[in-house]
MIKOL-814920 format. One record per residue (C-alpha): residue number from 0; residue in three letters; chain; x, y, z. Coordinates in Angstrom, 1 decimal, padded with zeros to 4 digits. Layout:
<sites>
{site NUM; 'ALA'; 'A'; {X; Y; Z}} ...
</sites>
This chain:
<sites>
{site 0; 'MET'; 'A'; {033.0; 089.8; 064.8}} {site 1; 'SER'; 'A'; {029.9; 092.4; 065.0}} {site 2; 'LYS'; 'A'; {027.3; 089.5; 063.8}} {site 3; 'GLU'; 'A'; {029.3; 087.1; 066.2}} {site 4; 'ASN'; 'A'; {028.6; 089.5; 069.0}} {site 5; 'LEU'; 'A'; {024.8; 089.8; 068.0}} {site 6; 'SER'; 'A'; {024.6; 086.1; 067.8}} {site 7; 'LYS'; 'A'; {026.3; 085.6; 071.4}} {site 8; 'PHE'; 'A'; {024.0; 088.4; 072.7}} {site 9; 'ILE'; 'A'; {020.9; 086.6; 071.4}} {site 10; 'ARG'; 'A'; {022.2; 083.3; 072.8}} {site 11; 'THR'; 'A'; {023.0; 084.6; 076.0}} {site 12; 'MET'; 'A'; {019.5; 086.4; 076.5}} {site 13; 'ALA'; 'A'; {017.8; 083.4; 075.6}} {site 14; 'GLU'; 'A'; {019.8; 080.9; 078.1}} {site 15; 'ASP'; 'A'; {020.7; 083.4; 081.0}} {site 16; 'PRO'; 'A'; {017.9; 084.7; 083.1}} {site 17; 'GLU'; 'A'; {020.2; 087.2; 085.0}} {site 18; 'THR'; 'A'; {021.3; 088.6; 081.9}} {site 19; 'ARG'; 'A'; {017.7; 088.9; 080.9}} {site 20; 'LYS'; 'A'; {017.0; 090.7; 084.3}} {site 21; 'GLN'; 'A'; {019.7; 093.4; 083.8}} {site 22; 'PHE'; 'A'; {018.4; 093.9; 080.5}} {site 23; 'GLN'; 'A'; {015.1; 094.8; 081.8}} {site 24; 'ASP'; 'A'; {016.6; 097.2; 084.0}} {site 25; 'ASP'; 'A'; {019.2; 098.8; 081.5}} {site 26; 'PRO'; 'A'; {018.6; 097.6; 078.1}} {site 27; 'GLU'; 'A'; {021.6; 099.7; 077.1}} {site 28; 'ALA'; 'A'; {024.3; 098.7; 079.5}} {site 29; 'VAL'; 'A'; {023.6; 095.2; 078.5}} {site 30; 'MET'; 'A'; {024.1; 095.9; 074.7}} {site 31; 'GLU'; 'A'; {027.5; 097.8; 075.5}} {site 32; 'LYS'; 'A'; {028.5; 095.0; 077.6}} {site 33; 'HIS'; 'A'; {028.0; 092.6; 074.5}} {site 34; 'ASP'; 'A'; {029.6; 095.2; 072.3}} {site 35; 'LEU'; 'A'; {026.8; 095.4; 070.2}} {site 36; 'ALA'; 'A'; {027.2; 097.7; 066.8}} {site 37; 'GLU'; 'A'; {025.1; 100.3; 066.6}} {site 38; 'GLU'; 'A'; {023.1; 099.3; 063.6}} {site 39; 'HIS'; 'A'; {022.4; 095.8; 066.0}} {site 40; 'ARG'; 'A'; {021.3; 097.9; 069.0}} {site 41; 'LYS'; 'A'; {018.8; 099.8; 066.8}} {site 42; 'MET'; 'A'; {017.4; 096.5; 065.6}} {site 43; 'VAL'; 'A'; {016.7; 095.5; 069.3}} {site 44; 'ARG'; 'A'; {015.3; 098.8; 070.2}} {site 45; 'ASP'; 'A'; {013.0; 098.8; 067.3}} {site 46; 'GLY'; 'A'; {011.8; 095.3; 068.1}} {site 47; 'ASP'; 'A'; {012.5; 094.2; 064.7}} {site 48; 'LYS'; 'A'; {012.9; 090.5; 065.3}} {site 49; 'ASP'; 'A'; {012.8; 089.4; 061.4}} {site 50; 'ALA'; 'A'; {016.3; 091.8; 061.2}} {site 51; 'LEU'; 'A'; {017.8; 090.4; 064.2}} {site 52; 'GLN'; 'A'; {017.1; 086.6; 063.2}} {site 53; 'LYS'; 'A'; {018.3; 086.9; 059.7}} {site 54; 'GLU'; 'A'; {021.7; 089.0; 060.7}} {site 55; 'ALA'; 'A'; {022.4; 086.7; 063.4}} {site 56; 'GLY'; 'A'; {021.3; 083.5; 062.1}} {site 57; 'ALA'; 'A'; {019.3; 082.8; 065.3}} {site 58; 'GLU'; 'A'; {016.7; 080.2; 066.2}} {site 59; 'ASP'; 'A'; {013.1; 081.3; 066.8}} {site 60; 'ALA'; 'A'; {013.0; 080.4; 070.3}} {site 61; 'HIS'; 'A'; {015.9; 082.7; 070.8}} {site 62; 'MET'; 'A'; {014.4; 085.9; 069.5}} {site 63; 'ASN'; 'A'; {011.5; 086.3; 072.0}} {site 64; 'PHE'; 'A'; {014.1; 087.1; 074.7}} {site 65; 'ILE'; 'A'; {015.5; 090.0; 073.3}} {site 66; 'VAL'; 'A'; {012.7; 092.4; 071.9}} {site 67; 'LEU'; 'A'; {012.1; 095.8; 074.0}} 
</sites>
């Protein structure tokens, strides 16, 4: 389930401008809303695009929207 949550989070960030705005205002709340595992939250906080992409199997184009 955790990887599924991460994949959904990344897709939502790439496709939904309102979620991106909310993320800019309060990234922790958005990650909580998407029920991200702590290890995935750390990857987002650290801006570790390679680890996130590997973990979620996300497309390159989506990754630019989730790095703090």
